[in-house]
C-alpha positions in Angstrom: 100.2 87.2 116.4 102.0 90.4 115.7 102.7 93.5 117.7 100.1 94.7 120.3 98.1 97.7 119.1 96.5 100.2 121.4 92.8 100.4 120.7 92.8 104.2 121.0 95.4 104.4 118.2 93.3 102.1 116.1 90.2 104.1 116.8 91.9 107.4 115.8 93.3 105.8 112.6 89.8 104.5 111.6 88.3 108.0 112.3 90.9 109.6 110.1 90.4 107.0 107.3 86.7 107.9 107.3 87.8 111.5 106.6 87.0 112.8 110.0 89.0 114.3 112.9 89.4 112.5 116.2 88.2 114.4 119.2 86.8 117.1 116.9 84.3 115.3 114.6 84.2 112.1 116.7 84.5 111.9 120.4 86.3 108.9 121.9 84.9 107.7 125.2 86.9 105.5 127.6 84.4 103.3 129.4 86.8 100.8 131.0 86.5 97.0 131.1 83.0 95.5 131.3 82.3 92.6 133.8 84.0 89.4 132.5 86.1 91.2 129.9 89.7 90.2 129.7 92.7 92.5 129.3 94.9 89.6 128.2 94.0 86.5 126.3 95.4 83.1 127.3 96.4 81.4 124.2 97.0 78.0 125.8 95.3 76.3 128.8 97.7 75.1 131.5 96.7 71.5 131.0 97.4 71.7 127.3 101.0 72.7 127.2 102.3 74.2 123.9 104.5 72.0 121.7 106.6 73.0 118.7 105.4 72.2 115.2 107.5 71.7 112.1 106.9 75.5 111.3 109.2 77.9 113.1 107.4 80.0 115.7 104.2 78.0 115.5 103.0 76.1 118.5 100.1 73.7 119.0 98.3 72.6 122.2 98.9 69.2 123.6 95.7 67.3 123.0 93.9 65.7 126.0 92.9 62.3 124.7 89.6 60.8 125.7 87.6 57.7 125.2 84.9 58.2 122.5 82.4 55.7 124.2 82.7 57.5 127.5 82.2 60.9 125.9 79.1 59.7 124.0 77.7 58.3 127.3 78.4 61.6 129.0 76.8 63.6 126.3 73.7 61.4 126.5 73.7 62.0 130.2 73.9 65.8 129.7 71.0 65.6 127.2 68.8 63.6 129.6 69.6 66.0 132.4 68.8 68.9 130.2 65.4 67.4 129.1 64.7 66.7 132.8 65.7 70.3 133.7 68.2 68.8 136.1 70.9 71.5 135.9 73.1 70.1 138.7 73.3 66.6 137.2 74.2 68.0 133.8 76.9 70.3 135.2 78.3 67.4 137.3 78.8 65.4 134.1 80.4 68.3 132.3 82.8 68.8 135.2 84.0 65.2 134.9 85.2 65.9 131.4 86.2 69.5 131.8 87.7 69.9 135.4 88.4 73.5 134.8 84.7 74.3 134.1 83.5 76.8 136.7 86.9 77.0 138.4 87.3 80.6 137.4 
């Protein structure tokens, strides 16, 4: 993914590329993280362990296999719950297939 870049350095560079001067022509405000905003991105989920590929340095997530008929039945159930405005039933079905849903 490359080297990390500080956003403030990127902002200053973009201002200069526009022919302006940082902190003179354009003020940079530091607002902090907003609710729900992440400072670090998880590339892989814990239940989908990374495995090597034939390309050096490239990993892929382990696929969680599922039964297509069961998934189709669950999606039908979510649709019916949605049409009935039954949020709890719909979420219960989703949690069966995505145990991590709502855990964070």
